C-alpha positions in Angstrom: -6.6 -83.1 -35.4 -5.2 -82.9 -31.3 -7.5 -81.0 -29.2 -5.2 -78.5 -28.1 -6.1 -74.7 -27.6 -2.6 -73.7 -29.0 -2.7 -70.5 -26.4 0.4 -69.3 -25.0 -1.0 -68.3 -21.6 2.3 -68.6 -19.7 5.6 -66.8 -20.0 7.0 -68.3 -23.1 6.1 -66.8 -26.3 7.4 -70.4 -28.3 5.1 -71.9 -30.3 5.1 -75.9 -30.6 7.2 -77.0 -33.7 5.5 -78.9 -36.5 6.0 -81.3 -38.9 5.6 -84.5 -40.7 9.4 -86.3 -41.6 10.5 -86.2 -38.3 11.3 -84.0 -34.7 14.2 -83.6 -32.9 13.6 -82.1 -29.0 16.6 -81.7 -26.7 18.3 -79.1 -24.3 20.6 -77.4 -26.8 20.1 -76.5 -30.1 23.4 -77.9 -31.7 22.3 -81.0 -30.4 19.1 -81.0 -31.8 20.6 -79.8 -35.2 22.9 -83.1 -35.2 19.9 -85.1 -34.8 17.8 -83.3 -37.5 20.5 -83.6 -39.8 20.3 -87.4 -39.4 16.6 -87.5 -40.5 17.1 -85.1 -43.2 19.9 -87.4 -44.9 17.4 -90.0 -44.5 17.9 -91.9 -41.1 15.5 -93.0 -38.8 14.4 -91.7 -35.4 17.5 -93.9 -33.5 19.9 -92.8 -35.4 18.5 -89.1 -34.8 19.2 -89.8 -31.0 22.2 -91.2 -31.3 23.7 -88.4 -33.1 21.8 -85.9 -30.6 22.8 -87.9 -27.3 26.5 -87.8 -28.5 26.7 -84.3 -29.5 25.2 -83.4 -26.2 28.3 -85.0 -24.2 30.8 -82.5 -25.9 28.1 -79.7 -25.8 26.6 -79.7 -22.0 29.3 -81.8 -20.6 27.9 -80.1 -17.0 24.9 -82.6 -17.3 26.1 -85.7 -19.1 29.1 -87.3 -20.6 30.8 -90.9 -21.7 31.0 -91.6 -18.1 27.5 -91.5 -17.3 24.3 -93.4 -17.1 21.3 -93.9 -19.5 17.7 -95.0 -20.0 15.6 -95.5 -22.9 12.2 -96.3 -24.0 12.0 -96.9 -27.7 8.6 -97.2 -30.1 9.6 -99.1 -33.5 7.1 -101.4 -35.1 4.0 -101.4 -32.8 6.2 -102.6 -30.1 7.9 -100.9 -27.0 11.2 -101.7 -25.6 13.0 -100.1 -22.6 16.7 -99.9 -21.8 18.2 -100.0 -18.6 22.3 -99.3 -19.5 22.7 -97.9 -14.9 26.0 -99.3 -14.4 26.5 -101.3 -10.9 29.1 -100.6 -7.8 32.4 -101.9 -8.4 32.9 -105.1 -7.3 35.8 -103.5 -4.7 33.5 -101.1 -2.7 30.6 -102.1 -0.3 28.6 -100.1 2.4 30.7 -101.8 5.2 33.9 -100.5 3.4 33.0 -96.9 3.6 31.4 -97.0 7.2 34.8 -98.6 8.3 35.9 -95.4 7.0 33.7 -93.5 9.2 31.5 -92.2 6.8 27.5 -91.6 7.2 26.5 -91.1 3.6 28.3 -91.6 0.3 30.4 -88.8 -0.4 29.4 -86.6 -3.7 33.1 -86.7 -5.2 36.1 -88.6 -5.8 36.2 -92.4 -6.6 33.7 -93.8 -4.0 30.6 -92.0 -5.9 31.8 -93.8 -8.9 29.9 -96.1 -10.4 30.3 -97.9 -14.1 29.6 -96.2 -16.7 26.6 -97.0 -18.7 26.1 -94.4 -21.6 28.2 -96.0 -24.2 26.7 -99.5 -23.7 23.3 -97.9 -24.5 24.7 -96.5 -27.8 25.8 -99.6 -28.6 22.8 -101.5 -28.0 20.5 -98.9 -29.1 22.3 -99.1 -32.5 22.8 -102.6 -33.1 18.7 -103.4 -32.6 17.2 -99.9 -34.5 19.6 -97.9 -36.2 19.9 -97.5 -40.4 23.1 -95.2 -40.5 26.9 -96.1 -40.2 28.0 -95.8 -36.7 30.6 -93.6 -37.8 28.4 -91.2 -39.6 26.3 -91.0 -36.2 28.9 -90.0 -34.0 30.6 -87.0 -36.4 28.8 -84.0 -35.1 29.9 -85.0 -31.8 33.9 -85.8 -32.9 33.5 -82.3 -35.0 32.2 -80.3 -32.0 34.5 -82.0 -29.9 37.8 -81.3 -32.2 36.5 -78.0 -33.5 34.8 -76.4 -30.6 31.2 -74.9 -30.3 30.2 -71.8 -28.5 28.8 -72.0 -25.1 25.3 -71.4 -24.4 23.7 -69.0 -21.6 22.5 -71.5 -19.3 24.9 -74.3 -19.6 27.5 -71.3 -18.9 25.6 -70.7 -15.9 26.3 -74.2 -15.1 29.9 -74.8 -15.7 30.6 -71.3 -13.3 29.0 -73.5 -10.4 31.2 -76.4 -11.3 34.1 -73.9 -11.1 33.8 -72.9 -7.8 33.1 -76.6 -6.7 36.0 -78.0 -8.4 38.3 -75.2 -9.7 41.8 -74.8 -8.1 42.2 -78.3 -6.8 45.1 -80.3 -7.4 45.5 -84.2 -6.7 42.9 -86.0 -8.3 41.0 -83.3 -9.6 43.7 -81.4 -11.7 42.7 -83.3 -14.7 39.3 -81.6 -14.7 40.9 -78.0 -14.6 43.1 -78.6 -17.5 40.3 -80.3 -19.5 37.0 -78.1 -18.3 38.6 -75.2 -16.7 41.0 -73.6 -19.7 42.5 -70.6 -18.6 42.0 -71.7 -15.1 38.2 -70.3 -15.5 34.9 -71.9 -17.1 34.1 -70.8 -20.4 32.0 -67.7 -20.7 28.7 -67.3 -22.5 29.6 -67.4 -26.4 33.0 -68.5 -26.0 34.7 -71.5 -27.9 34.9 -74.4 -26.1 37.0 -77.2 -27.5 37.6 -80.8 -26.2 40.5 -82.3 -28.4 41.0 -85.3 -26.0 37.3 -86.2 -26.4 37.0 -86.0 -30.0 40.2 -89.2 -30.0 38.1 -91.1 -27.5 35.1 -90.6 -29.7 36.9 -91.5 -32.8 37.9 -94.9 -30.9 34.2 -95.4 -29.9 33.2 -94.6 -33.3 35.7 -97.3 -35.1 34.8 -99.9 -32.2 31.3 -99.4 -31.9 31.9 -98.6 -28.1 33.6 -101.8 -27.0 36.8 -100.2 -27.0 35.4 -98.2 -23.9 34.8 -101.8 -22.0 37.3 -103.8 -23.1 39.8 -101.8 -24.8 42.1 -98.7 -24.8 39.8 -96.9 -23.1 38.8 -99.3 -20.4 42.4 -99.6 -19.5 42.7 -96.0 -19.1 39.7 -95.6 -16.6 41.5 -98.6 -15.0 44.8 -97.7 -14.6 43.7 -94.1 -13.4 41.3 -95.6 -10.7 44.4 -98.3 -9.5 47.1 -95.4 -9.5 45.1 -92.8 -7.2 43.1 -95.0 -4.7 39.9 -95.9 -7.2 37.6 -99.2 -7.0 36.8 -99.6 -10.7 38.7 -102.3 -12.8 39.0 -103.6 -15.9 36.8 -106.5 -15.0 33.7 -104.4 -13.7 34.0 -102.6 -17.1 34.3 -105.9 -19.0 31.1 -107.1 -17.3 28.8 -104.7 -17.7 26.0 -105.2 -19.9 22.9 -102.5 -20.1 19.6 -104.6 -19.9 16.3 -104.8 -21.8 13.4 -104.1 -19.4 9.7 -104.1 -19.9 8.4 -100.6 -19.0 5.9 -100.4 -16.7 2.5 -98.1 -17.0 -0.3 -96.4 -15.3 -3.7 -95.4 -17.1 -4.8 -92.0 -16.3 -8.0 -90.9 -17.5 -7.8 -93.5 -20.7 -3.8 -92.7 -21.8 -1.0 -95.4 -20.8 1.6 -93.5 -19.5 5.0 -95.6 -19.2 8.2 -95.6 -17.4 11.2 -97.9 -17.3 11.0 -99.8 -13.8 13.0 -99.6 -10.7 16.1 -99.3 -9.9 14.8 -95.8 -11.4 12.0 -93.7 -9.7 10.0 -93.7 -12.7 7.3 -95.4 -10.6 7.2 -92.1 -8.6 5.0 -90.3 -11.4 2.7 -93.4 -11.8 2.1 -93.8 -8.3 1.3 -90.0 -8.1 -0.5 -90.1 -11.0 -3.0 -93.3 -9.8 -3.7 -90.9 -6.5 -4.7 -87.8 -8.7 -6.5 -89.4 -10.8 -9.2 -89.8 -8.1 -9.8 -85.9 -8.6 -12.1 -84.4 -11.3 -10.1 -82.2 -12.4 -10.9 -81.5 -15.9 -13.0 -78.9 -15.0 -10.5 -76.9 -12.4 -7.9 -74.7 -12.8 -4.9 -76.5 -12.8 -2.8 -73.7 -11.1 -5.4 -73.2 -8.3 -4.3 -74.1 -4.8 -6.5 -76.8 -4.7 -5.2 -78.4 -7.4 -1.4 -77.3 -6.5 -2.0 -79.2 -3.1 -3.3 -82.6 -4.4 -0.5 -82.8 -6.7 1.9 -81.8 -4.2 0.7 -84.3 -1.8 0.5 -86.9 -3.9 3.9 -86.7 -4.8 4.9 -86.7 -0.9 3.2 -90.2 -0.3 4.8 -91.4 -3.8 8.3 -90.2 -2.8 8.0 -91.9 0.7 6.9 -94.9 -1.0 9.9 -95.0 -3.4 12.5 -94.1 -0.9 10.9 -97.0 0.9 10.8 -99.4 -1.3 13.0 -99.1 -4.5 16.5 -100.8 -5.1 18.2 -102.7 -7.8 15.9 -105.5 -8.4 18.4 -107.8 -9.3 19.1 -108.3 -5.9 16.1 -106.9 -3.8 12.3 -107.6 -3.9 10.4 -104.4 -4.9 6.1 -104.6 -4.6 6.2 -102.8 -8.2 2.6 -104.5 -9.1 1.2 -103.5 -5.3 2.7 -100.0 -5.7 1.0 -99.2 -8.8 -2.6 -100.8 -8.5 -5.2 -98.5 -8.7 -6.4 -100.0 -4.9 -3.3 -99.1 -3.5 -3.9 -95.5 -4.9 -7.0 -95.7 -3.6 -5.6 -95.9 0.1 -3.0 -93.8 -0.3 -5.3 -90.8 -1.6 -7.4 -91.4 1.7 -4.8 -89.9 3.6 -4.7 -86.3 2.0 -6.9 -83.5 3.9 -7.6 -80.9 1.9 -7.6 -78.3 5.0 -3.9 -79.5 6.3 -0.6 -80.9 4.6 0.7 -84.2 5.4 3.7 -84.0 8.1 6.5 -86.5 6.6 4.0 -89.3 5.7 5.5 -92.4 5.9 5.5 -95.3 3.2 2.6 -97.2 3.0 2.4 -101.2 3.5 2.4 -103.8 0.2 5.9 -104.5 1.7 8.7 -103.6 4.4 9.8 -100.2 3.6 12.6 -98.0 5.1 13.8 -94.5 5.5 12.1 -91.2 4.7 12.5 -89.0 1.7 14.3 -85.5 1.7 15.1 -84.7 -1.8 17.5 -85.1 -4.1 19.4 -83.0 -7.0 20.9 -83.7 -10.2 22.1 -82.6 -13.5 21.1 -84.3 -16.7 19.9 -84.3 -20.8 17.0 -85.4 -22.1 16.0 -85.9 -25.7 13.1 -87.2 -27.6 13.1 -88.1 -31.4 10.0 -89.3 -34.1 10.2 -89.9 -37.5 7.9 -90.6 -40.4 7.8 -94.3 -39.8 6.5 -94.2 -36.6 9.4 -94.9 -34.7 9.7 -92.9 -31.2 12.7 -92.3 -29.0 12.5 -90.9 -25.8 16.0 -91.0 -23.9 18.0 -89.8 -21.2 21.7 -89.6 -20.1 23.3 -88.1 -16.8 26.4 -87.7 -15.1 24.1 -87.1 -11.9 25.3 -83.9 -10.3 27.1 -81.8 -12.8 30.4 -83.4 -13.9 29.5 -85.8 -11.4 32.3 -86.9 -9.6 34.9 -84.5 -10.6 37.5 -87.3 -11.7 38.6 -86.9 -15.5 40.3 -89.6 -16.8 43.9 -88.1 -18.2 44.2 -87.7 -21.6 40.3 -89.2 -22.8 38.2 -85.8 -21.9 35.9 -88.5 -20.0 34.3 -87.2 -17.2 32.8 -89.7 -14.5 29.5 -89.9 -13.4 29.2 -89.8 -8.9 26.0 -91.5 -9.2 27.3 -93.7 -6.1 25.8 -91.0 -4.1 22.4 -92.5 -4.7 23.2 -95.6 -2.6 22.1 -95.5 0.9 24.5 -97.0 3.8 21.8 -97.7 5.8 22.5 -101.6 6.6 19.6 -103.4 5.1 18.1 -100.8 3.3 17.1 -102.0 -0.4 19.3 -99.5 -1.7 22.2 -100.5 0.3 25.6 -99.9 -1.3 26.7 -103.5 -2.1 29.2 -104.5 -4.6 27.7 -105.1 -8.6 24.3 -103.4 -7.2 22.7 -100.5 -8.9 21.9 -97.5 -7.0 18.5 -95.8 -7.1 18.6 -93.6 -9.8 16.7 -90.3 -10.7 16.9 -90.3 -14.3 14.0 -91.3 -16.3 12.2 -90.9 -19.8 8.9 -91.4 -20.4 6.3 -92.2 -23.3 2.5 -91.9 -23.4 0.3 -94.6 -25.4 -3.4 -94.7 -26.1 -5.7 -97.8 -27.2 -2.3 -99.4 -28.0 -0.9 -96.2 -30.2 1.8 -94.6 -29.8 1.3 -90.9 -28.4 4.1 -88.7 -27.2 7.9 -89.3 -26.3 8.5 -87.0 -23.2 10.7 -86.1 -20.1 11.5 -83.3 -17.6 15.3 -83.6 -16.4 16.8 -82.4 -13.1 16.8 -84.8 -10.0 13.9 -85.5 -8.2 12.1 -83.1 -10.0 12.2 -85.7 -13.0 8.8 -87.0 -11.9 7.1 -83.8 -10.4 8.0 -82.9 -14.1 6.4 -85.8 -15.9 3.1 -85.4 -13.5 2.9 -81.7 -13.7 3.4 -82.6 -17.8 1.1 -84.9 -18.2 -1.9 -83.2 -16.2 -1.3 -80.4 -18.3 -1.7 -82.2 -21.7 -4.6 -84.3 -20.4 -6.6 -82.2 -17.5 -5.6 -79.2 -19.6 -5.5 -80.3 -22.8 -2.4 -77.5 -23.5 -0.2 -78.1 -26.5 3.1 -79.6 -25.8 5.5 -76.2 -25.8 2.2 -74.2 -24.0 2.7 -77.4 -21.4 6.1 -77.2 -21.2 5.7 -73.2 -20.3 3.6 -73.7 -17.3 4.5 -72.5 -14.2 6.0 -75.7 -11.7 6.3 -76.5 -8.2 8.7 -79.0 -6.9 8.7 -80.7 -3.6 11.5 -80.7 -1.2 10.6 -83.1 1.0 8.7 -83.1 4.2 6.5 -79.8 3.7 9.2 -77.7 1.6 7.6 -76.6 -1.8 9.5 -74.6 -4.4 7.3 -72.8 -6.9 7.9 -70.5 -9.7 6.2 -66.9 -9.3 4.3 -66.7 -11.5 1.8 -68.9 -9.6 1.3 -66.0 -8.4 1.5 -64.7 -4.1 -2.3 -65.3 -3.8 -1.9 -68.9 -4.5 1.3 -69.1 -2.6 -0.4 -67.4 0.2 -3.3 -70.0 0.1 -0.6 -73.1 0.1 0.9 -71.5 3.0 -2.4 -71.6 5.1 -2.5 -75.4 4.6 0.6 -75.8 6.1 3.1 -75.9 2.8 6.3 -74.2 3.4 6.5 -72.4 0.2 9.3 -70.4 -1.4 9.0 -68.5 -4.3 12.2 -69.0 -6.3 13.0 -67.0 -9.4 16.0 -69.2 -10.9 14.6 -72.0 -13.1 17.3 -74.1 -12.9 15.4 -76.1 -10.1 12.4 -76.9 -12.2 13.7 -79.1 -14.4 13.9 -78.9 -18.4 11.3 -81.0 -20.3 10.9 -81.6 -23.8 8.0 -83.8 -25.7 7.2 -84.8 -29.2 3.3 -85.5 -29.8 2.4 -87.7 -32.5 -1.6 -86.9 -33.7 -3.0 -90.4 -34.6 -5.1 -89.1 -36.9 -2.8 -87.0 -38.9 0.4 -88.0 -38.3 1.4 -84.6 -37.5 4.4 -84.3 -35.1 3.9 -81.5 -32.4 7.1 -80.6 -30.4 7.5 -78.5 -27.9 11.2 -77.5 -25.9 11.8 -76.2 -22.6 11.9 -72.2 -22.0 14.0 -72.9 -19.1 17.0 -74.5 -20.8 19.5 -73.2 -24.1 17.3 -76.1 -26.3 14.7 -76.0 -28.8 12.3 -78.4 -31.0 13.1 -79.0 -34.6 10.8 -80.4 -37.1 10.8 -81.7 -40.7 
């Protein structure tokens, strides 16, 4: 049996959820039920993952939708698979074009921030390779939630209210957003029913065409026509040429466990670089919430982010020294920069290759889910519109909100992440996975902009160094590096710890609002018994369910 303590020493009173036939963990209870329903009906972990993912586009539109991107790591029949379903910049959009318009950065709203959506292509690719149930059955719960409506839970209602402030009352390009997502002129409140009949019809089209209509049919035409009519950049050709990419996940060994991430253009290697640095410290015998340990974690993350924002772009377009960045020797050199008596000030990227820029942090909204079945399949999956409802653009008559992932591009000339036609931006969303000696151990992720790799590092350390069970590890207080020397921390770290970090030069602020500290989910498979042990984020509305 896994050597966990099972003592809820942190604020949540949840226990880990356990089962043998299957498990689902995500940020909305009704979406988790959609997934567990597939498992109960005899489906596999992929059927459950796709049903959950589709339901989340309806139930949690504040964070994801059909107009967003997705990534996945899948373990099946002794092999690991990675899928990068992030979209490219439209062929008619370039950094030169925006710079000529006087822009110094890609805007966070409107068509200039929109890249080709990849979510539906991820569903199609994953279904074709791994699913066992009819696609229409998998999509049925999402269609029902959209057509009949579902109550809005408290955390999602809070995010929705923020989006009302952002897009409410705006006309022209954003008028459809208000019609669809602000019924009656305001965001739905907790407990109110939200329906999206336009999205129900869109999901029916996707279900009957296995997603093809989104890229080569009626939905593609609707997106391209609205883009053309309102000064946008996406064309039918951009949609038709989109294809997800199967990739080999990259890994770092942390104290005998292999931690896996999707390779760039995502930020997963930030977590791996930081874990490589932290591995040089003996943390197993230390209090993981002590200022000494938190200082090391913060500094390792700062160094890893500096490298990521100096080197990461689209590997199809630029050279990224991934192997060098993930080498233990490079981690040793970076670790030597950490001082125990003073915080680093604006660390620069290291020197495995040419670097650009400095890291100042980012934000975002995302949904993460993981599933597992009794046959051994495990799925780690993430999808996102990036910032809330994304660009604010909703395609009339479809219920599709378009992401603003293009805001992740740089307009700095020559930067590896410079906006260019057909290039994919630096991406924040990252699913993760743990194996040991080639045996699948855990599917996990922590949603939330640049908090994602930071959450991965803190969750992995809690599980491996602290030997906490998945739920207690997720409950544990977190810190968030904000760039330069800023650090946000949950108040439960304690004033004494915060003051000790301040004396080292960290600009620590205690934040009681949980939204900035991510949303974690994990399913751990005990390698001896096969028991599935799942935990879900207490800072979100969701839950873990097992059979």
